[in-house]
Structures are given as C-alpha cells and as structure tokens.
N, C-alpha and C positions, 0 to 999 in steps of 0.2 A: 389342613393344607399339606403338612408333613406325611400325614398317612397316604395322601393321593401321590405325592412325589415318590415316597417309597414303594408304593405299589406299581407306579410307572417304571421305576429302575428294575423292580424285580421281574416285571413283564419283558423288559429288554433283554435282561439276563437270560431268561427263559428261552425267548426267541433264539437268541445267539447260540445258546446250548443246542437247541433243536437243529439249527443250520449247521453247526459244527459237527454234530453227530451224523447228519445226513451226508456232509462231505467226506467224512472219516468212512462211512459205510460204502460210498460210491468208490473211494480209492481202493478198499479192500476188494470190493467186486471186480475192479478192473484189474488189480493185480491177479486175482485168481483166474481170470479169463486170459490174461496175458500169459500166465503159466500153462494154461490149458492149450493155448494157441502155438506154444513153442514147438511141439513136435511136428505140426502142420507146417510151420515156417522152415523147419530143418528139412522136412520132406521136399518142400519146393525148391530149396537150395540144391538139394540132392538131385532133383530132375534137371535143373539148369544146368548143373555140372556135367551130368550124363549126356545131355544134348551136345554141349560143347565138346565132349570127349569123342562122341559119335562123329560130329562134323569135322574135327580135326583128323580122326582116322580116316575118313573118306577122302578128305582132301590130300593127305599124305599118300595114300594108297594110288590115287588118281595121277599124282605127279610122278610116282615111281613107274606107273604104267606108260605113261606119255614118253618118260626118259628112255624106258626099254623100247618102246615102239620106234623112236628115232634111232637107237642103235640098230634095230633091224633093218630099218629103211637105208641106213648109211652103209651098211654091209652089203646090201643089195645092188647098190650103185656101182657102175663100171666106172672106176677112176681115170680121169684124163692123164695121159702120159706126155703127149706132145701135140702142138698145134701150130699150124701155119696156113695162112689164108683161109680158104673154106675147107680144109682138111683137118679133121680133129681125131687123133689116135687115142683110143683107150685101151685098157688092158685086155679086153676081150672082144672089142669091136672097133669100127672105124667109121666115121661120118665124112662123106665126101660130097660137096655140093648140095648138102641138106639130105642126103640118102644114107641111111644107117645099114651097115653091113656087118655081120658077125665074122670075126677073124676064123681062119681054119688053117691047117698045116699047108694047104695049097695057096694060101694068100701071098701074092708077091708085091714088092714095091720096087720102083724104077723111077729115075731122073733122066730128063732130057734138056740140055741147054742149048738154046739156039741164039745166035748173035754174040756179041763181045762188048766189052767196055772200050770205047773209042776215045782217043785224044784228039780235041779240036782246038786249033788255035784262034783265039778270039780276042780282039783288042790287046794284041800283044801278050796274051796270057794263054796258057794251055789249059784247057777245061776238059775234064774227064765226063764222057756221056755214057750211061750204061744202057746199052742197047739190047741187053740179054732178055730172053723170055725162057722162063723155066717151067718145064711140064712134068709135074708129078703124076705118075701113073699108078694105080693099085688095081690089081686083077685078081680074079680067082676063077674057077671053073664056070661059074653061072653068071658072072657079072664082071664089069670093068668100068672104072671111073678115072678121069683125067682132070686135073686142076691145073689152070694156068696161073702162074706166079710171076712177080716181078724179079728182076735179077737180084734186087736187095734181100729177097727171100730165100735166096740159094742156100745159105748156111743153115736156116731153119729147117729147109726141105730136106738137107742131108741128115739133120739130127732126127727128123721124123721117120726117114727111110731106115736109119740104123735101129731106132727104137721099135719101128714096127717089125723088122726082122727078127729082133730079140723076142718080142712079144709072141710071135708066131712059133718060135722055138719052145717058149715057156708056157704055151697054153694049157697043157695038161696040169702043170703044177699050179698055175694061177687059178683054173677052175677048181682044183681040190682044195685049195687054200680058202677060196671063196666060199665053197660049200661048207667047209669045216667051220669057218668064222660065222656064217649064216645059221648053222645048226646051234652053235653055242648061244648066239644072241636070241635065237628063237626059244630055245630051252629057258633061258633066263627070263625072257617076256612071259612064257606059260607059267613058270614058278611064281613071278610076282603078281600075275592076275589070280592065281588060285590062293595066294596068300592073304585071306581076308580074315584071319583070326581075330586081330584087333577090332576091326568093324563089327564082327559077330559078337564079340564079348561087349563091346560098347552098346551095340543095339539091344542085346539081351538085358542088360543092366537097366537101359532106359525103359524097355517094355515092362519089366519088373516093377519098376518105380511108378510108371504111368498106369499100370493095370491094377495095382492095389493101393491107391493113395489112402492115408489115414483120413477118417472122416470124424466130424465132431462127435457123431453118435457112438463112435467106437472109443473115444477117449473117456478115460475115467473122470468122475466129476471132480471139480476143485476141491481140495481138502478143507474141512471145516476149521476155521482158526477162531481162536478165543481172543477176546480183546483183553490185554493185559490190564487195561485201566478199569475194566468192568468189574 
C-alpha cells in the first residue's frame, strides 16, 4: 500500500514538473516575441506621430492663409466715412438711393433747406414744429442724385458734405494708400501660401515611415536564452 501511495506521489510531482516547465517555456517564448515586436511597435508610434505632425502643419497653414485672405479683403473694402438717410459716403465712392458712384475730382456736394422751424401756441404752450425739408444733391458729369432728408438730419447732411468735399480733394492720396496696402497684404498672402516647408517635411517623414515599415521577416530571430536552472 505504501508503495502504491509513493508511486502516486511521484506521479503527481512529475506531472507538476512537466506543467511548470511548459509554463516557463511559454513565458520565455512570449518574452522573446515581445522583444521582437518592440521595433514594430515603435514604428507604429512613429507613424502616428508623423500623421499628427502633418495634420497640425496643414491646419496651422490653412489658418494663416485664411487670416491673410481676410486682410486682403479688408484692404480692398472702401471704408465708410459718413452716412445720413439713404446717402452713404465712402473714401472712394458714394451710394445714393441704392446707386453706387465712384468719386472723381468733378464730384460736387450741395445742400438745400426748404421750410423752417415754426413755433406754435397750443394749450397755452409754445411748441416748435420742424417744417424743414433738406435736399442733399450729389452730382458729377455723368450722373446726379438727390436725397430728401428730414430737418433733423440737417447737421448730419452738413457733415457728409464737408467729408465728401475732403474725400474728393484727397482722392489721389487715398487711392495710392489703398493700392500700397493692398500690395503689401497680397504679397503677405502669396508668401504664406508658398510657405509649405513644414507640411512638406511632415509629409516626407510620413511617406518614409509608411513606405518601408519593418516586417517580422526582416527582424532578427529572438536570441537564444539558456535556462539558468537547467
């Protein structure tokens, strides 16, 4: 009976040793392949980083281009100097009754006031009634427009006339300044559009990484390890 029991114990010990040896061998093999896969994992991380770099470079470049385009558009706009009723005076043009006209050295501005402010006695109180009608006339050789305004717009109409006369006197200077600023803004836009060095570098890096990824067949075999316990 003791012999059978001893044999059973030895069998259990033998099976345990075999299982333990198999587990150790599996751990060693997994460790070897893990070390072999490390270059591939590093390559994948490098590809992801290169893609992020390219995307960021494209985004930053697009933002700079849009900003420069807005600057060009802003310079091209004719800024408003004065406005009253349906007359809008700009630096190089005037819009009257919805019609746009370019200013020229022969453009003229004039005002005509018809009527007056009357004082009326009502309920033992003196009330002022503005009966004035203001006519703003803007003319040039090929066109003429008139805007009818209320008496309360008289001061605004006077300011527009003064500003319009000054704009006509300064037309050459205003045009030269607009052209200069436009040229500067356009040159900056062209420079930014052409400045794609960071995008090109990021794309080249990504293409290099994606074009020659490390393959398992190219990797050296895992190093042979000796079991210190063997």
